[in-house]
Each structure stands twice: as C-alpha cells, then as structure tokens.
Residue, then its C-alpha position, 0 to 999 in steps of 0.5 A: x534394540x533398534x525397535x525399542x529405541x525408536x519407540x522410546x525416542x518417538x515421543x520426544x520427536x513429536x514434542x519437538x514438532x509441536x513446539x515448532x508448529x506453535x512458533x510458526x503459528x505465532x503472528x509475530x514470527x516475522x516482526x519487520x513490517x514494511x513501512x509506507x510513508x504517505x506523501x500528500x499532494x495537492x491536485x486541481x479538480x476536473x470540472x463537474x467531478x465529485x469526490x469523497x474523503x477516503x475514496x481511492x484513485x489511481x495516480x499515474x504519469x501523463x507525460x511530465x505531469x501526474x493525474x488522478x483517475x477513478x476508473x477510466x475518467x481523469x478526476x484531478x491533475x497535479x499541477x506542479x508535483x515535486x520531483x520526489x513524488x514523480x520519482x516514487x510513482x515512476x519506481x512503482x511502474x508509473x502507477x500508484x494508489x492514492x486516497x483522497x484526504x480533503x476536498x476544497x470545493x471553493x478552491x477547486x483543489x483536492x489533497x491526495x495522499x500517495x503511499 
C-alpha cells in the first residue's frame, strides 16, 4: 500500500516542482526595480582637461567641496554644490559615480549627472 501510493503521487510532485521552477525563472518575479534620480550639477573644468559626453567620472568630497576625478587626476571642481547633492554623496560613503552630460568649453564648465 505505501509503495503504490508513492508511485501514484510521484508524478504530481514533479509537476508541482516544474511549475515553481518556471515561476522562478521568469524575469518579472521581483517587480520592484530600484529607482535612481539623477542630479545634474555644473562644475568648473580644470586647466588642460578634455572630457567627452558620456564619460564616467568619480565625484567625491574634498573638504566642503565636491570634485570630479578621472583616475587619480582632478578634472572638475563643483564651486557651489547644493546641500542635497553634498548629502547624497555623503550618504554613498563620500564617493559617487558621475556621467558627463554636456561640455561648455567656451565657458569652461561641464554638466555632470550624479546618480
């Protein structure tokens, strides 16, 4: 009696596992996506620096100011960053990733979006 029951019930257990495997493999299992609101700020370009739109820079705290760095060299300095921008960088351990949006070479400034 016991062995017959297991043999009869075994196919239903397999189907149950297969259905859950399909639901685990769907990409919409976790529907909540993290939201990132980009903040765009204007920074003064350092002398003899060329940047390209879409280039990634590191934005970090340098005392009360924010600076943008490419590798180990400073490429831009935020003259008057907003308190919200400074607190956002502080909340990410003092370092954030920025993307160059626009370059205004005549004015010597660059727009950097920080996410």
